[in-house]
ChimeraX commands (.cxc) that place a marker at each C-alpha (Angstrom):
marker #1 position -16.49,5.00,-5.15 radius 0.5
marker #1 position -17.11,1.37,-4.25 radius 0.5
marker #1 position -16.00,-1.81,-5.96 radius 0.5
marker #1 position -18.76,-3.79,-7.73 radius 0.5
marker #1 position -21.01,-5.35,-5.11 radius 0.5
marker #1 position -20.85,-8.77,-6.73 radius 0.5
marker #1 position -17.07,-8.81,-7.21 radius 0.5
marker #1 position -15.17,-11.89,-6.09 radius 0.5
marker #1 position -11.53,-12.89,-6.51 radius 0.5
marker #1 position -11.06,-15.05,-9.60 radius 0.5
marker #1 position -8.51,-17.86,-9.67 radius 0.5
marker #1 position -5.09,-16.70,-10.91 radius 0.5
marker #1 position -6.40,-13.21,-11.67 radius 0.5
marker #1 position -2.92,-11.83,-10.88 radius 0.5
marker #1 position -0.97,-14.57,-12.64 radius 0.5
marker #1 position 2.53,-13.51,-13.75 radius 0.5
marker #1 position 2.19,-10.01,-12.28 radius 0.5
marker #1 position 5.05,-8.46,-10.30 radius 0.5
marker #1 position 3.52,-6.67,-7.33 radius 0.5
marker #1 position 5.33,-4.65,-4.68 radius 0.5
marker #1 position 3.75,-4.38,-1.21 radius 0.5
marker #1 position 5.14,-1.99,1.39 radius 0.5
marker #1 position 4.50,-2.74,5.03 radius 0.5
marker #1 position 4.26,-6.39,4.00 radius 0.5
marker #1 position 5.38,-7.76,7.35 radius 0.5
marker #1 position 2.20,-7.06,9.28 radius 0.5
marker #1 position -1.46,-6.10,9.18 radius 0.5
marker #1 position -3.18,-5.39,5.88 radius 0.5
marker #1 position 0.12,-5.51,3.99 radius 0.5
marker #1 position 0.88,-9.03,5.16 radius 0.5
marker #1 position -2.58,-10.31,4.29 radius 0.5
marker #1 position -2.53,-8.53,0.92 radius 0.5
marker #1 position 0.85,-10.01,0.03 radius 0.5
marker #1 position -0.34,-13.54,0.79 radius 0.5
marker #1 position -3.65,-12.98,-1.00 radius 0.5
marker #1 position -2.01,-11.54,-4.12 radius 0.5
marker #1 position 0.42,-14.47,-4.17 radius 0.5
marker #1 position -2.50,-16.90,-3.91 radius 0.5
marker #1 position -3.92,-15.23,-7.03 radius 0.5
marker #1 position -0.74,-15.94,-8.97 radius 0.5
marker #1 position 1.37,-12.82,-8.45 radius 0.5
marker #1 position 5.09,-12.71,-7.70 radius 0.5
marker #1 position 5.46,-10.54,-4.62 radius 0.5
marker #1 position 8.19,-8.12,-3.67 radius 0.5
marker #1 position 7.90,-7.82,0.10 radius 0.5
marker #1 position 9.05,-4.49,1.53 radius 0.5
marker #1 position 9.27,-3.32,5.12 radius 0.5
marker #1 position 11.76,-2.41,7.80 radius 0.5
marker #1 position 11.73,-5.64,9.85 radius 0.5
marker #1 position 13.48,-8.45,8.01 radius 0.5
marker #1 position 12.28,-11.15,10.41 radius 0.5
marker #1 position 8.63,-10.30,9.72 radius 0.5
marker #1 position 9.19,-10.27,5.96 radius 0.5
marker #1 position 10.88,-13.66,6.17 radius 0.5
marker #1 position 7.84,-15.13,7.92 radius 0.5
marker #1 position 5.57,-13.91,5.13 radius 0.5
marker #1 position 8.06,-15.21,2.55 radius 0.5
marker #1 position 8.01,-18.66,4.17 radius 0.5
marker #1 position 4.21,-18.70,4.35 radius 0.5
marker #1 position 3.92,-17.87,0.64 radius 0.5
marker #1 position 6.47,-20.54,-0.32 radius 0.5
marker #1 position 4.87,-23.16,1.93 radius 0.5
marker #1 position 1.51,-22.53,0.25 radius 0.5
marker #1 position 3.07,-23.32,-3.14 radius 0.5
marker #1 position 2.64,-19.86,-4.59 radius 0.5
marker #1 position 5.22,-18.09,-6.81 radius 0.5
marker #1 position 8.49,-17.49,-5.00 radius 0.5
marker #1 position 8.50,-13.95,-3.61 radius 0.5
marker #1 position 11.40,-11.55,-3.13 radius 0.5
marker #1 position 12.36,-9.53,-0.07 radius 0.5
marker #1 position 13.65,-5.93,-0.13 radius 0.5
marker #1 position 14.04,-4.59,3.42 radius 0.5
marker #1 position 13.83,-0.81,3.65 radius 0.5
marker #1 position 13.24,1.70,6.43 radius 0.5
marker #1 position 11.02,4.37,4.89 radius 0.5
marker #1 position 11.75,6.72,7.78 radius 0.5
marker #1 position 15.43,7.00,6.94 radius 0.5
marker #1 position 15.63,5.98,3.25 radius 0.5
marker #1 position 17.29,8.49,0.95 radius 0.5
marker #1 position 17.24,8.95,-2.82 radius 0.5
marker #1 position 20.06,6.47,-3.42 radius 0.5
marker #1 position 18.10,3.75,-1.62 radius 0.5
marker #1 position 15.23,4.16,-4.08 radius 0.5
marker #1 position 17.58,4.21,-7.06 radius 0.5
marker #1 position 19.17,1.00,-5.79 radius 0.5
marker #1 position 15.68,-0.46,-5.34 radius 0.5
marker #1 position 14.83,0.33,-8.95 radius 0.5
marker #1 position 18.07,-1.20,-10.20 radius 0.5
marker #1 position 17.49,-4.44,-8.28 radius 0.5
marker #1 position 13.90,-4.76,-9.50 radius 0.5
marker #1 position 14.87,-3.95,-13.08 radius 0.5
marker #1 position 17.63,-6.54,-13.09 radius 0.5
marker #1 position 15.42,-9.18,-11.46 radius 0.5
marker #1 position 12.03,-8.59,-13.08 radius 0.5
marker #1 position 12.31,-5.87,-15.74 radius 0.5
marker #1 position 8.98,-4.32,-14.78 radius 0.5
marker #1 position 6.54,-3.68,-11.93 radius 0.5
marker #1 position 2.83,-4.35,-12.50 radius 0.5
marker #1 position 1.56,-2.98,-9.22 radius 0.5
marker #1 position 2.51,-1.18,-6.04 radius 0.5
marker #1 position 0.48,-1.25,-2.84 radius 0.5
marker #1 position 1.53,1.55,-0.52 radius 0.5
marker #1 position 0.54,0.18,2.85 radius 0.5
marker #1 position 3.44,1.04,5.18 radius 0.5
marker #1 position 2.33,3.67,7.64 radius 0.5
marker #1 position 3.29,5.61,10.74 radius 0.5
marker #1 position 0.50,6.41,13.19 radius 0.5
marker #1 position 2.25,9.37,14.74 radius 0.5
marker #1 position 1.27,11.03,18.01 radius 0.5
marker #1 position -2.35,11.40,19.04 radius 0.5
marker #1 position -2.01,14.78,20.69 radius 0.5
marker #1 position -3.14,18.40,20.16 radius 0.5
marker #1 position -1.23,20.36,17.55 radius 0.5
marker #1 position -0.01,22.64,20.33 radius 0.5
marker #1 position 1.82,19.69,21.90 radius 0.5
marker #1 position 2.90,17.85,18.77 radius 0.5
marker #1 position 6.63,17.23,18.50 radius 0.5
marker #1 position 8.38,18.25,15.30 radius 0.5
marker #1 position 10.23,14.92,15.11 radius 0.5
marker #1 position 7.03,12.87,15.24 radius 0.5
marker #1 position 5.40,15.17,12.66 radius 0.5
marker #1 position 8.31,14.82,10.25 radius 0.5
marker #1 position 8.50,11.04,10.72 radius 0.5
marker #1 position 4.80,10.66,9.92 radius 0.5
marker #1 position 5.12,12.83,6.82 radius 0.5
marker #1 position 8.23,10.98,5.70 radius 0.5
marker #1 position 6.75,7.48,5.95 radius 0.5
marker #1 position 3.20,8.21,4.82 radius 0.5
marker #1 position 3.71,10.82,2.08 radius 0.5
marker #1 position 7.33,11.48,1.13 radius 0.5
marker #1 position 8.33,7.82,0.83 radius 0.5
marker #1 position 5.54,7.00,-1.68 radius 0.5
marker #1 position 6.55,10.08,-3.70 radius 0.5
marker #1 position 10.21,9.05,-3.81 radius 0.5
marker #1 position 9.43,5.43,-4.53 radius 0.5
marker #1 position 6.94,6.20,-7.29 radius 0.5
marker #1 position 9.38,8.59,-8.92 radius 0.5
marker #1 position 12.14,5.96,-8.85 radius 0.5
marker #1 position 9.97,3.10,-10.13 radius 0.5
marker #1 position 8.07,4.95,-12.87 radius 0.5
marker #1 position 10.24,3.43,-15.64 radius 0.5
marker #1 position 9.45,-0.08,-14.40 radius 0.5
marker #1 position 5.75,0.70,-14.07 radius 0.5
marker #1 position 5.81,2.03,-17.64 radius 0.5
marker #1 position 7.28,-1.30,-18.78 radius 0.5
marker #1 position 4.15,-3.14,-17.62 radius 0.5
marker #1 position 1.17,-3.52,-19.97 radius 0.5
marker #1 position -1.20,-2.12,-17.32 radius 0.5
marker #1 position 0.30,-0.95,-14.02 radius 0.5
marker #1 position -1.63,-0.07,-10.87 radius 0.5
marker #1 position -0.57,2.12,-7.94 radius 0.5
marker #1 position -2.78,1.70,-4.90 radius 0.5
marker #1 position -2.65,3.76,-1.71 radius 0.5
marker #1 position -4.14,2.58,1.59 radius 0.5
marker #1 position -5.95,5.66,2.83 radius 0.5
marker #1 position -7.92,6.67,5.93 radius 0.5
marker #1 position -11.08,8.56,6.79 radius 0.5
marker #1 position -8.94,11.31,8.37 radius 0.5
marker #1 position -7.42,11.99,4.95 radius 0.5
marker #1 position -10.74,13.56,3.95 radius 0.5
marker #1 position -11.68,15.29,7.20 radius 0.5
marker #1 position -9.19,16.25,9.88 radius 0.5
marker #1 position -9.77,14.97,13.39 radius 0.5
marker #1 position -8.64,16.40,16.70 radius 0.5
marker #1 position -5.40,14.85,18.01 radius 0.5
marker #1 position -4.66,13.11,14.69 radius 0.5
marker #1 position -2.79,16.04,13.16 radius 0.5
marker #1 position 0.30,14.49,11.56 radius 0.5
marker #1 position -1.37,11.25,10.50 radius 0.5
marker #1 position -4.36,13.08,9.01 radius 0.5
marker #1 position -2.20,15.63,7.21 radius 0.5
marker #1 position 0.14,12.97,5.84 radius 0.5
marker #1 position -2.73,10.84,4.59 radius 0.5
marker #1 position -4.33,13.90,2.98 radius 0.5
marker #1 position -1.01,14.57,1.25 radius 0.5
marker #1 position -0.89,10.97,0.00 radius 0.5
marker #1 position -4.44,11.31,-1.34 radius 0.5
marker #1 position -3.44,14.42,-3.25 radius 0.5
marker #1 position -0.35,12.63,-4.57 radius 0.5
marker #1 position -2.59,9.83,-5.83 radius 0.5
marker #1 position -4.81,12.29,-7.67 radius 0.5
marker #1 position -1.87,14.23,-9.10 radius 0.5
marker #1 position -0.31,11.03,-10.44 radius 0.5
marker #1 position -3.59,9.97,-12.02 radius 0.5
marker #1 position -3.98,13.35,-13.69 radius 0.5
marker #1 position -0.43,13.23,-15.05 radius 0.5
marker #1 position -0.84,9.64,-16.27 radius 0.5
marker #1 position -4.12,10.29,-18.10 radius 0.5
marker #1 position -3.65,9.93,-21.82 radius 0.5
marker #1 position 0.12,9.51,-21.50 radius 0.5
marker #1 position 0.68,5.95,-20.23 radius 0.5
marker #1 position -1.00,2.76,-19.01 radius 0.5
marker #1 position -0.41,3.45,-15.31 radius 0.5
marker #1 position -3.37,4.12,-13.05 radius 0.5
marker #1 position -3.46,5.43,-9.49 radius 0.5
marker #1 position -6.21,4.96,-6.90 radius 0.5
marker #1 position -6.72,4.81,-3.15 radius 0.5
marker #1 position -8.84,2.74,-0.81 radius 0.5
marker #1 position -10.05,3.62,2.66 radius 0.5
marker #1 position -10.36,0.27,4.44 radius 0.5
marker #1 position -12.11,1.89,7.46 radius 0.5
marker #1 position -11.94,0.09,10.81 radius 0.5
marker #1 position -9.84,-3.06,10.42 radius 0.5
marker #1 position -8.43,-5.47,13.00 radius 0.5
marker #1 position -4.73,-4.58,12.95 radius 0.5
marker #1 position -2.05,-3.72,15.52 radius 0.5
marker #1 position -2.14,-0.10,14.37 radius 0.5
marker #1 position -5.89,0.03,14.96 radius 0.5
marker #1 position -5.43,-1.50,18.42 radius 0.5
marker #1 position -2.79,1.12,19.24 radius 0.5
marker #1 position -5.10,3.92,18.14 radius 0.5
marker #1 position -8.20,2.51,19.87 radius 0.5
marker #1 position -6.98,0.46,22.86 radius 0.5
marker #1 position -10.44,0.21,24.44 radius 0.5
marker #1 position -12.07,-1.21,21.30 radius 0.5
marker #1 position -13.10,-4.87,21.26 radius 0.5
marker #1 position -11.26,-6.30,18.22 radius 0.5
marker #1 position -14.03,-8.83,17.65 radius 0.5
marker #1 position -16.29,-5.94,16.62 radius 0.5
marker #1 position -13.92,-4.92,13.80 radius 0.5
marker #1 position -13.57,-6.64,10.42 radius 0.5
marker #1 position -10.39,-8.55,9.53 radius 0.5
marker #1 position -7.86,-7.69,6.84 radius 0.5
marker #1 position -8.99,-10.79,4.98 radius 0.5
marker #1 position -12.40,-9.17,4.51 radius 0.5
marker #1 position -10.72,-6.40,2.49 radius 0.5
marker #1 position -8.99,-8.61,-0.05 radius 0.5
marker #1 position -11.62,-8.60,-2.83 radius 0.5
marker #1 position -11.41,-4.78,-2.88 radius 0.5
marker #1 position -7.61,-4.72,-2.85 radius 0.5
marker #1 position -7.38,-7.40,-5.52 radius 0.5
marker #1 position -9.89,-5.60,-7.73 radius 0.5
marker #1 position -7.89,-2.38,-7.61 radius 0.5
marker #1 position -4.41,-3.88,-8.00 radius 0.5
marker #1 position -5.42,-6.18,-10.88 radius 0.5
marker #1 position -6.77,-5.79,-14.39 radius 0.5
marker #1 position -10.43,-5.91,-13.35 radius 0.5
marker #1 position -10.10,-2.20,-12.56 radius 0.5
marker #1 position -8.60,-1.20,-15.92 radius 0.5
marker #1 position -9.68,2.29,-16.97 radius 0.5
marker #1 position -10.27,3.45,-13.40 radius 0.5
marker #1 position -7.82,6.05,-12.11 radius 0.5
marker #1 position -7.75,8.99,-9.74 radius 0.5
marker #1 position -10.55,7.51,-7.64 radius 0.5
marker #1 position -11.00,7.19,-3.88 radius 0.5
marker #1 position -12.63,3.91,-2.94 radius 0.5
marker #1 position -14.49,3.24,0.27 radius 0.5
marker #1 position -14.61,-0.32,1.48 radius 0.5
marker #1 position -18.13,-1.74,1.48 radius 0.5
marker #1 position -18.77,-2.64,5.13 radius 0.5
marker link #1:1,2 radius 0.2
marker link #1:2,3 radius 0.2
marker link #1:3,4 radius 0.2
marker link #1:4,5 radius 0.2
marker link #1:5,6 radius 0.2
marker link #1:6,7 radius 0.2
marker link #1:7,8 radius 0.2
marker link #1:8,9 radius 0.2
marker link #1:9,10 radius 0.2
marker link #1:10,11 radius 0.2
marker link #1:11,12 radius 0.2
marker link #1:12,13 radius 0.2
marker link #1:13,14 radius 0.2
marker link #1:14,15 radius 0.2
marker link #1:15,16 radius 0.2
marker link #1:16,17 radius 0.2
marker link #1:17,18 radius 0.2
marker link #1:18,19 radius 0.2
marker link #1:19,20 radius 0.2
marker link #1:20,21 radius 0.2
marker link #1:21,22 radius 0.2
marker link #1:22,23 radius 0.2
marker link #1:23,24 radius 0.2
marker link #1:24,25 radius 0.2
marker link #1:25,26 radius 0.2
marker link #1:26,27 radius 0.2
marker link #1:27,28 radius 0.2
marker link #1:28,29 radius 0.2
marker link #1:29,30 radius 0.2
marker link #1:30,31 radius 0.2
marker link #1:31,32 radius 0.2
marker link #1:32,33 radius 0.2
marker link #1:33,34 radius 0.2
marker link #1:34,35 radius 0.2
marker link #1:35,36 radius 0.2
marker link #1:36,37 radius 0.2
marker link #1:37,38 radius 0.2
marker link #1:38,39 radius 0.2
marker link #1:39,40 radius 0.2
marker link #1:40,41 radius 0.2
marker link #1:41,42 radius 0.2
marker link #1:42,43 radius 0.2
marker link #1:43,44 radius 0.2
marker link #1:44,45 radius 0.2
marker link #1:45,46 radius 0.2
marker link #1:46,47 radius 0.2
marker link #1:47,48 radius 0.2
marker link #1:48,49 radius 0.2
marker link #1:49,50 radius 0.2
marker link #1:50,51 radius 0.2
marker link #1:51,52 radius 0.2
marker link #1:52,53 radius 0.2
marker link #1:53,54 radius 0.2
marker link #1:54,55 radius 0.2
marker link #1:55,56 radius 0.2
marker link #1:56,57 radius 0.2
marker link #1:57,58 radius 0.2
marker link #1:58,59 radius 0.2
marker link #1:59,60 radius 0.2
marker link #1:60,61 radius 0.2
marker link #1:61,62 radius 0.2
marker link #1:62,63 radius 0.2
marker link #1:63,64 radius 0.2
marker link #1:64,65 radius 0.2
marker link #1:65,66 radius 0.2
marker link #1:66,67 radius 0.2
marker link #1:67,68 radius 0.2
marker link #1:68,69 radius 0.2
marker link #1:69,70 radius 0.2
marker link #1:70,71 radius 0.2
marker link #1:71,72 radius 0.2
marker link #1:72,73 radius 0.2
marker link #1:73,74 radius 0.2
marker link #1:74,75 radius 0.2
marker link #1:75,76 radius 0.2
marker link #1:76,77 radius 0.2
marker link #1:77,78 radius 0.2
marker link #1:78,79 radius 0.2
marker link #1:79,80 radius 0.2
marker link #1:80,81 radius 0.2
marker link #1:81,82 radius 0.2
marker link #1:82,83 radius 0.2
marker link #1:83,84 radius 0.2
marker link #1:84,85 radius 0.2
marker link #1:85,86 radius 0.2
marker link #1:86,87 radius 0.2
marker link #1:87,88 radius 0.2
marker link #1:88,89 radius 0.2
marker link #1:89,90 radius 0.2
marker link #1:90,91 radius 0.2
marker link #1:91,92 radius 0.2
marker link #1:92,93 radius 0.2
marker link #1:93,94 radius 0.2
marker link #1:94,95 radius 0.2
marker link #1:95,96 radius 0.2
marker link #1:96,97 radius 0.2
marker link #1:97,98 radius 0.2
marker link #1:98,99 radius 0.2
marker link #1:99,100 radius 0.2
marker link #1:100,101 radius 0.2
marker link #1:101,102 radius 0.2
marker link #1:102,103 radius 0.2
marker link #1:103,104 radius 0.2
marker link #1:104,105 radius 0.2
marker link #1:105,106 radius 0.2
marker link #1:106,107 radius 0.2
marker link #1:107,108 radius 0.2
marker link #1:108,109 radius 0.2
marker link #1:109,110 radius 0.2
marker link #1:110,111 radius 0.2
marker link #1:111,112 radius 0.2
marker link #1:112,113 radius 0.2
marker link #1:113,114 radius 0.2
marker link #1:114,115 radius 0.2
marker link #1:115,116 radius 0.2
marker link #1:116,117 radius 0.2
marker link #1:117,118 radius 0.2
marker link #1:118,119 radius 0.2
marker link #1:119,120 radius 0.2
marker link #1:120,121 radius 0.2
marker link #1:121,122 radius 0.2
marker link #1:122,123 radius 0.2
marker link #1:123,124 radius 0.2
marker link #1:124,125 radius 0.2
marker link #1:125,126 radius 0.2
marker link #1:126,127 radius 0.2
marker link #1:127,128 radius 0.2
marker link #1:128,129 radius 0.2
marker link #1:129,130 radius 0.2
marker link #1:130,131 radius 0.2
marker link #1:131,132 radius 0.2
marker link #1:132,133 radius 0.2
marker link #1:133,134 radius 0.2
marker link #1:134,135 radius 0.2
marker link #1:135,136 radius 0.2
marker link #1:136,137 radius 0.2
marker link #1:137,138 radius 0.2
marker link #1:138,139 radius 0.2
marker link #1:139,140 radius 0.2
marker link #1:140,141 radius 0.2
marker link #1:141,142 radius 0.2
marker link #1:142,143 radius 0.2
marker link #1:143,144 radius 0.2
marker link #1:144,145 radius 0.2
marker link #1:145,146 radius 0.2
marker link #1:146,147 radius 0.2
marker link #1:147,148 radius 0.2
marker link #1:148,149 radius 0.2
marker link #1:149,150 radius 0.2
marker link #1:150,151 radius 0.2
marker link #1:151,152 radius 0.2
marker link #1:152,153 radius 0.2
marker link #1:153,154 radius 0.2
marker link #1:154,155 radius 0.2
marker link #1:155,156 radius 0.2
marker link #1:156,157 radius 0.2
marker link #1:157,158 radius 0.2
marker link #1:158,159 radius 0.2
marker link #1:159,160 radius 0.2
marker link #1:160,161 radius 0.2
marker link #1:161,162 radius 0.2
marker link #1:162,163 radius 0.2
marker link #1:163,164 radius 0.2
marker link #1:164,165 radius 0.2
marker link #1:165,166 radius 0.2
marker link #1:166,167 radius 0.2
marker link #1:167,168 radius 0.2
marker link #1:168,169 radius 0.2
marker link #1:169,170 radius 0.2
marker link #1:170,171 radius 0.2
marker link #1:171,172 radius 0.2
marker link #1:172,173 radius 0.2
marker link #1:173,174 radius 0.2
marker link #1:174,175 radius 0.2
marker link #1:175,176 radius 0.2
marker link #1:176,177 radius 0.2
marker link #1:177,178 radius 0.2
marker link #1:178,179 radius 0.2
marker link #1:179,180 radius 0.2
marker link #1:180,181 radius 0.2
marker link #1:181,182 radius 0.2
marker link #1:182,183 radius 0.2
marker link #1:183,184 radius 0.2
marker link #1:184,185 radius 0.2
marker link #1:185,186 radius 0.2
marker link #1:186,187 radius 0.2
marker link #1:187,188 radius 0.2
marker link #1:188,189 radius 0.2
marker link #1:189,190 radius 0.2
marker link #1:190,191 radius 0.2
marker link #1:191,192 radius 0.2
marker link #1:192,193 radius 0.2
marker link #1:193,194 radius 0.2
marker link #1:194,195 radius 0.2
marker link #1:195,196 radius 0.2
marker link #1:196,197 radius 0.2
marker link #1:197,198 radius 0.2
marker link #1:198,199 radius 0.2
marker link #1:199,200 radius 0.2
marker link #1:200,201 radius 0.2
marker link #1:201,202 radius 0.2
marker link #1:202,203 radius 0.2
marker link #1:203,204 radius 0.2
marker link #1:204,205 radius 0.2
marker link #1:205,206 radius 0.2
marker link #1:206,207 radius 0.2
marker link #1:207,208 radius 0.2
marker link #1:208,209 radius 0.2
marker link #1:209,210 radius 0.2
marker link #1:210,211 radius 0.2
marker link #1:211,212 radius 0.2
marker link #1:212,213 radius 0.2
marker link #1:213,214 radius 0.2
marker link #1:214,215 radius 0.2
marker link #1:215,216 radius 0.2
marker link #1:216,217 radius 0.2
marker link #1:217,218 radius 0.2
marker link #1:218,219 radius 0.2
marker link #1:219,220 radius 0.2
marker link #1:220,221 radius 0.2
marker link #1:221,222 radius 0.2
marker link #1:222,223 radius 0.2
marker link #1:223,224 radius 0.2
marker link #1:224,225 radius 0.2
marker link #1:225,226 radius 0.2
marker link #1:226,227 radius 0.2
marker link #1:227,228 radius 0.2
marker link #1:228,229 radius 0.2
marker link #1:229,230 radius 0.2
marker link #1:230,231 radius 0.2
marker link #1:231,232 radius 0.2
marker link #1:232,233 radius 0.2
marker link #1:233,234 radius 0.2
marker link #1:234,235 radius 0.2
marker link #1:235,236 radius 0.2
marker link #1:236,237 radius 0.2
marker link #1:237,238 radius 0.2
marker link #1:238,239 radius 0.2
marker link #1:239,240 radius 0.2
marker link #1:240,241 radius 0.2
marker link #1:241,242 radius 0.2
marker link #1:242,243 radius 0.2
marker link #1:243,244 radius 0.2
marker link #1:244,245 radius 0.2
marker link #1:245,246 radius 0.2
marker link #1:246,247 radius 0.2
marker link #1:247,248 radius 0.2
marker link #1:248,249 radius 0.2
marker link #1:249,250 radius 0.2
view
């Protein structure tokens, strides 16, 4: 699916919403956090590098947007108790969660399956698929407390068709896609939570540069170009849409 061709971000379209962004310290996550805040949302910034999250926090505050919160977490090593603690903190502070953007990701090794290390495979699966499962499970009560909650996964083209040398990343993203669909199917007719994914395609980020070092970054769109699509799917303009895979309109 694609977002409406004429869609544009409306002023304060996310006003008073509590939105969690993982991987908020860099790349698409950082831009999304700042963009959501500019639309009136209160952001919960999650990631493993506190210094990066603090920079985003300061940028949001300096722009005069709602004061965000920071919850550092390493999705590679987080265990069940960490997610329970996360839920308790968010419940005590906000009482609900209106949206989650799963954007933290591990690129893994670009190597043939025959050479792929088990540790790198497990790390990729943990960050890209298991962490969203554990976090969603822990935060479901807070999502249910929101009038209309949205879970949004940042996907990839390799989630739909495997590619040589991208084994762990492709498999983990395919697993996350299936998780998105399973959640949507379970939510249908039972609650006001929806679940979707978006494939941003080629975007000018550090992860993209690591994966394609010979690519001229000027030829690739910026994360800012994606924000109408991300805002549409995290906010109420996409009410009634769930279980869908969105492709960014290039």
